[in-house]
N, CA, C and O of each residue as an XYZ file, in Angstrom:
424
protein
N       0.812     -1.199      0.000
C       0.000      0.000      0.000
C       0.858      1.266      0.000
O       0.365      2.349      0.316
N       2.128      1.135     -0.350
C       3.002      2.305     -0.341
C       2.587      3.372     -1.341
O       3.005      4.523     -1.216
N       1.772      3.015     -2.334
C       1.313      4.045     -3.261
C       0.379      5.033     -2.572
O       0.044      6.067     -3.149
N      -0.043      4.732     -1.355
C      -0.882      5.661     -0.585
C      -0.087      6.420      0.473
O      -0.661      7.153      1.278
N       1.231      6.245      0.472
C       2.097      6.872      1.482
C       3.015      7.873      0.792
O       3.829      7.502     -0.054
N       2.876      9.153      1.163
C       3.711     10.176      0.536
C       5.191      9.969      0.865
O       6.033     10.000     -0.032
N       5.509      9.760      2.131
C       6.903      9.558      2.551
C       7.191      8.061      2.680
O       7.443      7.553      3.772
N       7.148      7.375      1.548
C       7.384      5.932      1.558
C       8.790      5.609      2.053
O       8.982      4.614      2.752
N       9.765      6.427      1.706
C      11.139      6.191      2.156
C      11.258      6.246      3.670
O      11.933      5.411      4.272
N      10.612      7.219      4.284
C      10.634      7.332      5.742
C       9.971      6.143      6.409
O      10.467      5.641      7.419
N       8.856      5.687      5.857
C       8.168      4.523      6.415
C       9.042      3.276      6.302
O       9.132      2.488      7.243
N       9.676      3.105      5.161
C      10.557      1.947      4.975
C      11.700      1.986      5.983
O      12.035      0.959      6.573
N      12.296      3.144      6.188
C      13.379      3.266      7.180
C      12.901      2.820      8.560
O      13.598      2.080      9.255
N      11.705      3.275      8.956
C      11.171      2.909     10.277
C      10.890      1.407     10.365
O      11.113      0.798     11.411
N      10.409      0.816      9.292
C      10.121     -0.622      9.301
C      11.398     -1.458      9.359
O      11.431     -2.504     10.006
N      12.438     -0.997      8.685
C      13.687     -1.758      8.620
C      14.542     -1.631      9.877
O      15.322     -2.528     10.198
N      14.394     -0.529     10.577
C      15.268     -0.244     11.718
C      15.411     -1.414     12.700
O      16.542     -1.758     13.043
N      14.330     -2.040     13.167
C      14.487     -3.111     14.147
C      14.851     -4.477     13.549
O      15.108     -5.426     14.289
N      14.876     -4.579     12.221
C      15.121     -5.880     11.599
C      16.605     -6.229     11.587
O      17.469     -5.357     11.497
N      16.868     -7.509     11.679
C      18.242     -8.017     11.689
C      18.862     -7.959     10.300
O      18.165     -7.961      9.285
N      20.181     -7.908     10.282
C      20.918     -8.017      9.038
C      20.508     -9.320      8.357
O      20.342    -10.346      9.017
N      20.346     -9.277      7.037
C      19.916    -10.458      6.296
C      18.415    -10.501      6.069
O      17.917    -11.384      5.371
N      17.688     -9.552      6.655
C      16.241     -9.474      6.424
C      15.972     -8.953      5.015
O      16.806     -8.270      4.421
N      14.804     -9.286      4.498
C      14.429     -8.895      3.145
C      13.209     -7.992      3.163
O      12.355     -8.092      4.045
N      13.141     -7.108      2.174
C      11.983     -6.262      1.964
C      11.535     -6.456      0.521
O      12.308     -6.227     -0.410
N      10.289     -6.876      0.336
C       9.700     -7.019     -0.993
C       8.692     -5.901     -1.185
O       7.870     -5.641     -0.306
N       8.754     -5.237     -2.334
C       7.859     -4.122     -2.619
C       7.194     -4.282     -3.979
O       7.800     -4.772     -4.931
N       5.960     -3.866     -4.050
C       5.303     -3.601     -5.324
C       4.722     -2.197     -5.203
O       4.107     -1.848     -4.195
N       4.924     -1.413     -6.232
C       4.456     -0.022     -6.214
C       3.833      0.342     -7.552
O       4.322     -0.043     -8.614
N       2.743      1.094     -7.473
C       2.038      1.530     -8.674
C       2.845      2.583     -9.429
O       3.574      3.378     -8.836
N       2.693      2.567    -10.750
C       3.390      3.507    -11.624
C       2.498      3.870    -12.799
O       1.606      3.109    -13.175
N       2.743      5.027    -13.370
C       2.075      5.399    -14.612
C       3.027      5.234    -15.794
O       2.635      5.440    -16.943
N       4.274      4.863    -15.514
C       5.254      4.692    -16.597
C       4.871      3.531    -17.513
O       5.056      3.614    -18.727
N       4.348      2.467    -16.949
C       4.020      1.287    -17.745
C       2.619      1.358    -18.335
O       2.375      0.883    -19.444
N       1.711      1.950    -17.590
C       0.315      2.068    -18.019
C      -0.132      3.506    -17.741
O      -0.648      3.794    -16.662
N       0.063      4.408    -18.706
C      -0.232      5.822    -18.481
C      -1.658      6.111    -18.000
O      -1.887      7.118    -17.331
N      -2.610      5.246    -18.330
C      -3.984      5.465    -17.877
C      -4.111      5.368    -16.360
O      -5.121      5.792    -15.799
N      -3.104      4.817    -15.691
C      -3.107      4.741    -14.232
C      -3.095      6.123    -13.597
O      -3.582      6.292    -12.479
N      -2.552      7.101    -14.286
C      -2.506      8.459    -13.742
C      -3.909      9.015    -13.527
O      -4.158      9.679    -12.521
N      -4.826      8.756    -14.453
C      -6.202      9.232    -14.305
C      -6.883      8.524    -13.138
O      -7.616      9.153    -12.373
N      -6.649      7.239    -12.997
C      -7.226      6.485    -11.880
C      -6.689      6.998    -10.547
O      -7.440      7.156     -9.585
N      -5.390      7.254    -10.498
C      -4.776      7.779     -9.271
C      -5.361      9.144     -8.919
O      -5.603      9.432     -7.747
N      -5.585      9.974     -9.916
C      -6.171     11.295     -9.675
C      -7.586     11.163     -9.112
O      -7.978     11.932     -8.235
N      -8.341     10.205     -9.606
C      -9.701      9.972     -9.099
C      -9.660      9.546     -7.641
O     -10.407     10.078     -6.819
N      -8.799      8.595     -7.310
C      -8.660      8.167     -5.911
C      -8.287      9.345     -5.016
O      -8.863      9.522     -3.942
N      -7.329     10.144     -5.459
C      -6.857     11.282     -4.663
C      -7.985     12.293     -4.442
O      -8.160     12.796     -3.332
N      -8.738     12.585     -5.482
C      -9.876     13.510     -5.339
C     -10.900     12.984     -4.331
O     -11.586     13.767     -3.674
N     -11.000     11.676     -4.211
C     -11.983     11.072     -3.306
C     -11.421     10.820     -1.910
O     -12.043     10.141     -1.094
N     -10.238     11.373     -1.646
C      -9.678     11.298     -0.301
C      -8.733     10.141     -0.039
O      -8.303      9.939      1.096
N      -8.403      9.375     -1.077
C      -7.443      8.277     -0.935
C      -6.224      8.652     -1.772
O      -6.214      8.433     -2.983
N      -5.194      9.218     -1.135
C      -4.046      9.694     -1.916
C      -3.325      8.556     -2.645
O      -3.169      7.454     -2.117
N      -2.899      8.851     -3.848
C      -2.137      7.889     -4.653
C      -0.870      8.571     -5.142
O      -0.928      9.622     -5.782
N       0.254      7.982     -4.846
C       1.554      8.500     -5.269
C       2.178      7.480     -6.209
O       2.806      6.517     -5.768
N       2.002      7.696     -7.495
C       2.604      6.817     -8.493
C       4.079      7.158     -8.599
O       4.455      8.330     -8.588
N       4.910      6.135     -8.702
C       6.357      6.366     -8.706
C       7.001      5.798     -9.971
O       6.532      4.815    -10.546
N       8.077      6.443    -10.379
C       8.848      5.976    -11.525
C       9.762      4.833    -11.084
O       9.939      4.578     -9.892
N      10.326      4.165    -12.062
C      11.266      3.083    -11.749
C      12.429      3.610    -10.912
O      12.830      2.970     -9.940
N      12.969      4.758    -11.275
C      14.109      5.300    -10.518
C      13.692      5.666     -9.089
O      14.490      5.516     -8.163
N      12.473      6.138     -8.895
C      12.001      6.440     -7.538
C      11.842      5.162     -6.709
O      12.132      5.161     -5.513
N      11.390      4.092     -7.331
C      11.269      2.812     -6.618
C      12.662      2.286     -6.274
O      12.884      1.807     -5.162
N      13.597      2.369     -7.213
C      14.977      1.956     -6.940
C      15.549      2.750     -5.776
O      16.256      2.197     -4.934
N      15.245      4.051     -5.724
C      15.738      4.913     -4.644
C      15.167      4.498     -3.292
O      15.825      4.686     -2.269
N      13.976      3.947     -3.263
C      13.420      3.461     -1.987
C      14.295      2.342     -1.417
O      14.471      2.246     -0.202
N      14.836      1.506     -2.288
C      15.732      0.435     -1.846
C      17.106      0.995     -1.473
O      17.602      0.752     -0.373
N      17.713      1.739     -2.385
C      19.076      2.215     -2.150
C      19.113      3.249     -1.032
O      20.068      3.284     -0.255
N      18.089      4.089     -0.943
C      18.031      5.084      0.119
C      17.928      4.457      1.497
O      18.330      5.057      2.494
N      17.391      3.252      1.548
C      17.275      2.521      2.818
C      18.508      1.670      3.086
O      18.578      0.970      4.096
N      19.494      1.732      2.165
C      20.721      0.967      2.354
C      20.580     -0.506      2.027
O      21.394     -1.318      2.467
N      19.556     -0.864      1.260
C      19.325     -2.265      0.913
C      20.106     -2.667     -0.331
O      20.359     -1.855     -1.221
N      20.477     -3.933     -0.367
C      21.100     -4.517     -1.565
C      19.957     -5.012     -2.446
O      19.220     -5.914     -2.046
N      19.800     -4.449     -3.614
C      18.728     -4.816     -4.524
C      19.049     -6.146     -5.187
O      20.106     -6.296     -5.800
N      18.150     -7.105     -5.069
C      18.352     -8.426     -5.667
C      18.039     -8.406     -7.155
O      17.235     -7.597     -7.618
N      18.669     -9.289     -7.889
C      18.415     -9.451     -9.317
C      16.998    -10.002     -9.498
O      16.593    -10.888     -8.745
N      16.263     -9.523    -10.439
C      16.612     -8.683    -11.570
C      16.442     -7.189    -11.326
O      16.369     -6.423    -12.287
N      16.379     -6.757    -10.086
C      16.211     -5.337     -9.782
C      14.744     -4.954     -9.750
O      13.881     -5.779     -9.450
N      14.471     -3.703    -10.059
C      13.093     -3.207    -10.106
C      12.600     -3.386    -11.537
O      13.140     -2.798    -12.475
N      11.576     -4.201    -11.685
C      11.034     -4.539    -12.999
C       9.509     -4.550    -12.923
O       8.942     -4.535    -11.830
N       8.835     -4.576    -14.091
C       7.383     -4.749    -14.039
C       7.061     -6.004    -13.209
O       7.743     -7.021    -13.332
N       6.047     -5.931    -12.385
C       5.774     -6.964    -11.388
C       5.738     -8.375    -11.993
O       6.295     -9.302    -11.405
N       5.116     -8.550    -13.117
C       5.001     -9.895    -13.686
C       6.288    -10.344    -14.382
O       6.344    -11.458    -14.903
N       7.306     -9.510    -14.398
C       8.611     -9.888    -14.951
C       9.630    -10.204    -13.857
O      10.790    -10.482    -14.164
N       9.221    -10.166    -12.586
C      10.162    -10.441    -11.500
C      10.262    -11.948    -11.309
O       9.355    -12.583    -10.772
N      11.371    -12.504    -11.756
C      11.676    -13.937    -11.655
C      10.534    -14.838    -12.118
O       9.997    -15.613    -11.326
N      10.164    -14.744    -13.374
C       9.115    -15.621    -13.898
C       9.620    -17.066    -13.973
O      10.826    -17.313    -13.994
N       8.699    -17.994    -14.011
C       9.072    -19.399    -14.172
C       9.745    -19.581    -15.529
O       9.385    -18.900    -16.489
N      10.731    -20.505    -15.627
C      11.389    -20.745    -16.915
C      10.354    -21.122    -17.982
O       9.489    -21.968    -17.755
N      10.459    -20.492    -19.117
C       9.558    -20.781    -20.219
C       8.197    -20.115    -20.118
O       7.368    -20.265    -21.015
N       7.956    -19.380    -19.036
C       6.664    -18.719    -18.871
C       6.487    -17.641    -19.938
O       7.392    -16.843    -20.182
N       5.325    -17.628    -20.564
C       5.010    -16.619    -21.568
C       4.632    -15.325    -20.841
O       3.636    -15.284    -20.119
N       5.423    -14.276    -21.030
C       5.195    -13.025    -20.323
C       4.402    -12.042    -21.165
O       4.633    -11.892    -22.365
N       3.464    -11.379    -20.508
C       2.734    -10.297    -21.158
C       3.686     -9.111    -21.306
O       4.723     -9.045    -20.646
N       3.323     -8.192    -22.165
C       4.112     -6.974    -22.325
C       4.211     -6.228    -21.000
O       3.327     -6.334    -20.150
N       5.280     -5.482    -20.833
C       5.482     -4.712    -19.600
C       4.323     -3.758    -19.355
O       3.988     -3.475    -18.205
N       3.709     -3.258    -20.421
C       2.616     -2.295    -20.281
C       1.304     -2.940    -19.831
O       0.310     -2.240    -19.635
N       1.289     -4.263    -19.666
C       0.080     -4.952    -19.214
C      -0.112     -4.810    -17.703
O      -1.138     -5.237    -17.171
N       0.833     -4.232    -17.024
C       0.788     -4.113    -15.563
C       1.168     -2.693    -15.179
O       1.980     -2.065    -15.858
N       0.595     -2.184    -14.107
C       0.949     -0.828    -13.672
C       1.718     -0.851    -12.351
O       1.622      0.079    -11.550
N       2.477     -1.922    -12.136
C       3.210     -2.063    -10.876
C       4.658     -2.462    -11.158
O       4.946     -3.271    -12.040
N       5.559     -1.862    -10.373
C       6.945     -2.316    -10.336
C       7.115     -3.206     -9.108
O       6.403     -3.056     -8.115
N       8.063     -4.127     -9.189
C       8.357     -5.019     -8.069
C       9.863     -5.097     -7.873
O      10.637     -4.924     -8.814
N      10.262     -5.359     -6.644
C      11.670     -5.548     -6.323
C      11.810     -6.124     -4.941
O      10.887     -6.065     -4.128
N      12.986     -6.688     -4.680
C      13.309     -7.230     -3.368
C      14.706     -6.757     -2.984
O      15.632     -6.803     -3.794
N      14.846     -6.304     -1.750
C      16.126     -5.857     -1.253
C      16.486     -6.578      0.030
O      15.612     -7.006      0.784
N      17.782     -6.707      0.270
C      18.294     -7.374      1.462
C      19.022     -6.370      2.331
O      19.829     -5.575      1.849
N      18.723     -6.421      3.627
C      19.412     -5.547      4.574
C      20.783     -6.140      4.862
O      20.880     -7.280      5.316
N      21.858     -5.370      4.602
C      23.213     -5.918      4.837
C      23.501     -6.138      6.321
O      24.589     -6.591      6.678
């Protein structure tokens, strides 16, 4: 639900603080980069009192690196492209409006 949190980086820092080294953080975050029509939907939610903060790939990457996490391969990618099963037929990146990634606390 980080797309509803303006200071997602601050929240992540607070969540990670008590965790032991070797802990993992998995994130999925909404974006308009892959599906531009998501911007209109986000604006509707925001007008109705549910804030939506769509983030770019670089902003999602910064949530990991800013928290000092080691980003696991394949990095921040469209959600359905994060470690697919071998031979799995993947939809185009624009079929999803979410980025996904996993980071490890050193």
